[in-house]
ROKE-706976 format. One record per atom (N, C-alpha, C): residue in one letter; z, x, y. Coordinates in steps of 0.05 Angstrom, whole numbers, plus 5000, padded with zeros to 4 digits. Example, Ala and Ser with C-alpha at 12.3 -4.5 7.8 and 13.67 -1.06 7.14 Angstrom:
2
A515652644886
A515652464910
A515652644934
S514252574955
S514352734979
S515752585001
//
This chain:
205
M500050174976
M500050005000
M500050185025
S498150155042
S497850325066
S497750145091
D499849995096
D499949835120
D502849845130
L503549675149
L506149685160
L508349605141
A507649475119
A509649425098
A510849685088
T509249895087
T510150155078
T512350255096
V511950245123
V513950335142
V516450155141
R515949895140
R518149705139
R520049765115
A518849795092
A520449845068
A521850115069
A520550315079
A521850585081
A524150585100
L523950455123
L526050455142
L528350275133
H527750065118
H529749895107
H531450025086
S530250205071
S531550325047
S533250575053
R532950685078
R534350925084
R535650915111
P538250985113
P539550995140
P538651245155
P538251225181
P537451465196
P539751665199
R538951915201
R540952125206
R541352135237
L543752085245
L544352075274
L545752325283
A545052415308
A546152645319
A549152595326
Q550752805325
Q553552785333
Q553752715362
Q555552535369
Q556052465396
Q557552685411
D556252805431
D557453015447
D556452985476
D556653195491
D555953185519
D552953225524
T551353265502
T548553305505
T547253055517
P545453075536
P544052845547
P542552695524
R542452435526
R541152275505
R538852105517
A536852065500
A534651895508
A533751725484
S532151525489
S531151345468
S528351275474
V526651265453
V523851195457
V523050975438
A520850845444
A519850625427
A517250705414
A517250725387
A514850765372
A513750495363
I511550405376
I510550135373
I507950125357
F508049995334
F505649965317
F504349695323
H501749685318
H500149445319
H498149455296
E498049245280
E496149235258
E494049025263
T491549105264
T489348925269
T488348815242
K487848555242
K486948425217
K484648225224
D482248285214
D479948115219
D480347845206
D481547845182
D481947605167
D484947545165
P485947335178
P488847285178
P489947235150
Q488247195130
Q489247155102
Q489847425089
I488847645100
I489247905088
I491948005098
T493648075079
T496348175086
T496648465078
D494848575061
D495048865054
D492248985058
L491849105081
L489249205087
L488649465072
G490649635068
G490149885055
G488250065071
N488150025097
N486250175114
N487750265139
L488150535141
L489750635163
L488250635189
D485650565190
D484250525215
D485350275229
N486550095213
N487449835224
N490349845234
V491750065229
V494450095238
V494450285261
R495450195285
R495350365309
R498150405320
L498450635334
L500950705346
L500550755376
L502350655392
L502050665421
L503250915433
F501751045451
F502651275466
F502151235495
I503651395511
I503151405540
I502551685548
E501151715570
E500751975583
E502451975608
R504352165609
R506152175632
R504752295656
A505552205679
A504452315704
A505452595708
T503852755723
T504653025730
T506553015754
R509053095749
R511053065770
R512853315771
D513353425794
D515153645797
D517953575788
G519153745773
G521853705763
G522053535738
D519853425729
D519853265704
D519253445681
P521153485662
P520653675640
P518453575621
W517853315622
W515653215605
W513153155621
S512953275644
S510653235662
S508053265648
G506253065649
G503653075638
G503453055608
D505653025594
D505653025565
D504852745554
L503952745529
L503552495514
L506252435501
A506952185500
A509652105490
A509651815481
F511851735470
F512451445467
F513851355493
P513551105500
P515051005523
P518051035518
G519551115538
G522451145534
G523551315556
G526151365554
G527551525575
G530451565569
R531851655588
R534651725584
R536451475582
V538551505566
V540551295562
V542151265588
E542451025598
E544050965621
E546650835613
P548750865630
P551350755623
P551350455617
E549550305630
E549550015626
E548049935600
D546750115587
D545250045562
D547249985540
T546749765526
T548649685505
T548349845479
D545849935474
D545450095450
D542750245453
I541950395433
I539550555434
I537050375437
H537050155422
H534749965425
H534549855454
H536749805466
H536749705493
H535449905512
T536050165508
T534850375524
T531850385520
A530950385495
A528050395489
A526650155501
E527749925499
E526449675508
E526449665539
R528649745551
R528849755581
R526749955592
E526650185580
E524850395590
E521850315586
T521350175563
T518550085559
T517749875580
Q519649705586
Q519149505607
Q518649645634
E520249835640
E520049975666
E517450145668
E516750275646
E514450465647
E511750335644
I511550135626
I508850015622
I508849715625
G511049595632
G511149305637
G511149135613
W511749245590
W511649095564
W514549005557
T514748755549
T517248665538
T517148685507
L519248805496
L519348825467
L521148615454
A521948415470
A523748205460
A522448055436
P519847985437
P518747835415
P517748005392
T518048265393
T516948445372
T518948465350
E517948565327
E519648615304
E520848895304
R523448915302
R524749175300
R524549265271
L523149475266
L522849575239
L525149765231
G526349895250
G528550075244
G528650305263
R529950525255
R530350755272
R529851005256
L528551205268
L528151465255
L530551645258
D530451865244
D532552065248
D532552165277
D534852215288
D534952325315
D533752605316
M532652675339
M531452945343
M532853075367
T533053335365
T533953495388
T531653645400
G531553675426
G529353805439
G529254105431
S526854205426
S526554495420
S526254665445
V525754535468
V525454675493
V527654595513
I528254335513
I530254225531
I532654115515
P535154175524
P537454075509
P537853775513
I536753615494
I537053325495
I536853215467
T538253005462
T538052865436
T536452605440
V534352565424
V532652335427
V532652165402
A533051905406
A532851705385
A530151565387
A529051485364
A526451345364
A526851075349
C526450855363
C526550595352
C523750495345
V523350395321
V520650325312
V520250025313
Y517949945324
Y517349655327
Y514549595316
A514149345310
A511449245303
A510949005321
T508649005334
T507948785351
T505348655342
Q505248385343
Q502748245337
Q501148185362
Q502448225385
Q501348145411
Q500948395428
V498448445437
V497948665455
V498048565483
Q499948675498
Q500448585526
Q498748755545
T498148645568
T496848795589
T498848975603
P498349245603
P500349425614
P500349415645
T502749455656
T503149495684
T504549765687
L503049975695
L504050245694
L505850305718
S508050445713
S509750545734
S508550805745
T509750915765
T508851165776
T509251405757
E510851355736
E511451575717
E509251595695
V507451395694
V505551385672
V502751355684
V500851505673
V498051485683
V496151355663
D497051325637
D495351195617
D497051105594
V496050895581
V497250795556
V495050735537
F495350815512
F493050785493
F494150765465
W492450645448
W492950625419
W491450845404
T492750955384
T491551145366
T491751055337
P489551025323
P489750955294
P491251155278
V492751065259
V494151255241
V492151435227
A489751335222
A487651495209
A487051745226
D487151725253
D486651955270
D489052145269
L491452035267
L493852205268
L494052385243
I492852295221
I492952455196
I490452605191
D488552595209
D485952735207
D486353035210
P485853205190
P486253495192
P484653615215
Q482453495222
Q480753605244
Q482153595271
R484153435273
R485553405299
R488053585301
R488553745281
R490853915281
R490254175296
V491954225317
V491554465334
V494254595339
V494254795355
V496754935363
V497054915393
H499454845402
H500054835431
H501555085437
T500655235457
T501955485466
T503455435492
L506055495492
L507755455515
L508655725525
Q508055785550
Q508856035562
Q511556015575
G513556145563
G516256135574
G516656365594
R519056395603
R519656605623
R519356885611
S520156915586
S520057175573
S518357195548
E517456975538
E515856985514
E513956745512
E512056775494
E510156565489
E510856425462
R511056165463
R511756015439
R509455835431
Q509155795404
Q507055615394
Q508255395378
F507055155381
F508054915367
F505654765354
P506054645331
P503954485319
P503454245337
A500954155339
A500153935357
A497853785345
L497253555358
L494853395351
L493253355376
D490553385373
D488653325394
D487653035390
V488952845403
V488252565398
V486352455420
L486052595442
L484452495465
L481952655470
G481652895458
G479253045462
G479553275482
P477453425486
P477553665503
P478553605532
G480153785542
G481153765569
G483353575573
R484253435552
R486453235554
R488953355542
P491253245549
P493853345538
P493953315508
L495453495495
L495853485466
L498453335460
L498553235436
L500953105426
L502653325412
W504953385423
W506553595412
W509553535418
G511253725411
G514153705417
G515553495401
V517553365413
V519253165400
V517552935390
T515552845407
T513952625399
T512352685374
Y511252935373
Y509753015348
Y511653015324
R514053105328
R515953105305
R516652825295
F516852635314
F517252355306
F514752255291
V512452325301
V509952235287
V509852355259
T510752605256
T510852725230
T512552565211
D514852475220
D516552305203
D515252045196
L513851925216
L512551665211
L510251695191
M508751915193
M506451945175
M507351985146
R509752095142
R510852125115
R511151855101
F511751645117
F511951375106
F509251275095
F507051385106
F504351315096
F503451505074
G505151695067
G504351885046
G502852125055
H503152205081
H501652425091
H503552625105
E503252885100
E504753095112
E503253235134
L504453255157
L503253405179
L504653685180
P503253885191
P504554145194
P507054135211
T509054285203
T511554295218
T512254575226
//
């Protein structure tokens, strides 16, 4: 079975590994799936071209550590947020104007810690049947869907080079938008790696 039932079953059967609560800044993002079906009677497509995952391209902004990156909608946990899902849903509303209230919560991935910036990030996974018209905030320049088939395509696997103050570091990445566009890398790539395992595919780590 290669549809969202795979992800739903996997997340239902395993509790996520959560980071220890400490003084590290925390954030939460929304990994939103949409499954297209030409025939409403078909419930198991077995075609990963029909399962899509939503990403945003962040605006280039001074002082923003994720400036210009591809990401899931999301942001830092605020004191008024009731839980991690609340953060992901509030930030999605603020960044792209989407409400996740009517969507299905599939579960939560293992928490990730930033490899460049000290932050703990949670990823809440959703499935939506309704594609809403985005209203982008000043923090976002684009929102787009990428088929799972593209995310597991070996031809899209590249290396992202990050020049630090004293050394050059390389990270596995995906080229999902083509030449001259930002790569998918970092914490978002690592979350995508976990999601693709549910479909039976391993990405480089």
